[in-house]
Structure formats: structure tokens, C-alpha cells
C-alpha positions in Angstrom: 81.6 112.1 87.6 82.6 108.6 88.6 84.7 108.6 91.9 84.6 104.6 91.9 88.1 103.0 92.6 89.3 100.8 90.2 91.7 98.8 92.9 89.6 97.0 95.5 93.2 97.4 98.0 93.3 101.3 96.7 93.5 102.4 100.4 96.4 100.1 101.3 98.1 101.1 97.8 98.0 104.7 98.5 99.3 104.4 102.4 102.4 102.3 101.0 103.3 104.2 98.3 102.9 107.5 100.2 105.0 105.7 103.1 107.9 104.7 100.6 108.1 108.1 99.1 111.5 109.6 100.7 111.0 113.2 99.7 107.3 113.4 101.6 109.2 111.9 104.7 112.3 113.9 104.1 110.2 117.2 104.7 108.1 115.6 107.6 104.7 115.8 105.4 101.7 113.6 106.8 99.1 111.7 104.9 95.7 112.9 107.4 92.9 111.8 104.9 92.4 109.5 102.0 88.9 108.9 100.1 88.3 108.1 96.7 89.5 111.0 94.5 90.7 113.2 97.4 93.8 113.0 99.7 95.0 115.9 102.5 98.4 116.2 103.6 99.6 118.4 106.5 103.2 119.6 106.7 104.5 121.5 110.4 106.2 124.7 109.8 110.3 124.4 110.9 113.2 126.2 109.8 114.6 124.0 107.0 111.4 124.3 105.2 111.7 128.4 105.3 112.7 130.9 102.8 114.4 133.9 104.0 111.5 135.9 105.5 110.8 132.8 107.7 107.8 131.9 105.4 107.2 128.5 104.0 109.6 128.0 100.8 107.0 127.8 97.6 109.1 124.7 97.2 107.6 123.1 100.4 103.9 124.3 99.1 104.3 123.5 95.9 105.5 119.8 96.6 102.7 119.0 99.2 100.1 120.3 96.8 101.6 117.9 94.1 101.6 115.1 95.9 97.9 115.8 97.3 96.8 115.8 93.8 98.6 112.7 92.7 97.6 110.6 95.0 94.1 111.4 94.9 94.7 110.1 91.3 96.1 107.1 92.2 93.0 106.5 94.3 91.3 105.9 91.4 93.9 104.1 89.3 93.9 100.5 88.3 95.8 98.2 90.9 98.6 97.5 88.0 99.1 101.5 87.5 101.6 104.1 89.0 100.9 108.0 89.1 103.3 110.8 87.6 102.8 113.9 87.2 102.9 115.6 83.7 101.9 119.0 84.1 100.7 121.5 87.1 100.5 125.2 87.2 100.0 126.5 91.0 99.3 130.5 92.0 100.9 131.4 95.6 98.2 133.3 97.1 99.3 134.3 100.4 102.6 134.3 102.1 102.5 131.1 104.7 104.0 131.5 107.9 101.1 129.6 109.7 102.3 126.6 112.2 100.8 123.8 109.8 100.1 123.7 106.0 97.4 121.6 104.5 97.2 120.5 101.0 93.9 119.2 99.6 94.1 117.6 96.4 90.8 116.8 94.5 90.2 114.6 91.2 88.2 117.4 89.0 88.0 114.8 85.7 89.3 111.1 86.4 90.7 109.9 83.2 92.0 106.2 82.1 95.1 107.5 81.1 95.4 111.4 82.2 93.4 112.6 85.4 92.8 116.6 86.5 93.0 117.4 90.0 93.0 120.5 91.8 95.1 121.1 95.2 94.4 124.1 97.4 96.8 124.8 100.4 95.9 126.4 103.0 97.9 127.7 106.3 96.0 126.7 109.8 96.4 128.5 113.0 94.2 128.3 116.2 91.1 127.5 114.1 91.9 129.9 111.0 92.9 128.9 107.8 94.3 131.3 105.4 94.3 130.0 101.5 98.0 130.4 100.5 98.4 128.3 97.4 96.0 126.6 94.5 96.9 124.6 91.6 95.8 122.8 88.7 97.7 119.4 88.0 97.5 116.7 85.2 98.4 113.1 86.0 99.3 110.5 83.9 98.3 106.7 84.9 101.3 104.8 84.1 101.7 100.9 83.8 105.0 98.8 84.9 105.5 101.5 87.5 105.3 100.6 91.3 103.8 102.9 93.4 
């Protein structure tokens, strides 16, 4: 599998795009790892991100999983291309009440138009990690969309 970026400026482009994504800033997600074909995001537990039982809301979990997979795909796209999710399936495996969620997005199969990625989300607490979600994502390379 070829995980070579097609944009020599891929790292700056991905960081700039993530910084410009208002929703990720709104929920407090952070970019903590960036490599060709791989992006990790973290999110701290807070009362605005929980559901009625005090766990991370599935929407927060799904959002960082989606963004991690999407940005993993974007690392491999050409400079003029943006990224949009066209489909995803997520399985919520365990309730997440750990202090931090970590979403690890990884490209499974890069493509010219469609890229397949997975994202695994873990709850982190004092050196332990609980696998709370896993998802499969189809990401589309789109021309003329600024990322």
C-alpha cells in the first residue's frame, strides 16, 4: 500500500485545515499525531459533551472518529483536493467516561477519488485504555474545495 503524500506541503495543509474547522474547536478536539495516512485526535471529557448518564455522547465520539479518518485521508490527497466523508459505519463498543478520548484514524486503502479509512476510539485514564468505538469510513477527494 502506497502511503506517500501527493502534496509536499501536506502537513501544513492538514494542520491549517484542522485549525479552521470550527466544530472541532467548539468541542475542544486537539490534533496530537500526524503522519502520512494517519491522524490522532484527542478530546477531554466535559459536561457539555456528555449524555444523560455522564458518558461521552455518541455524537462527540463519532465526530472525532470521522475527523480523524478524514484527515488521515487528506494527508495523501493532491494539493488541490479537499476531503468529504461520503459514508461511515460506527460501532460503539463500550461506554466512555474516561477523562480523554483518543481517535486514531488510519487509511486502509488510498484511492484517487475514494479512500477507505478506519478510526478506532479509545477512552484513556491513567495509563489504561478502553476501546469505545470503531468505524469504517469512505472519504471522497473533491476538487475546488479549500481545506
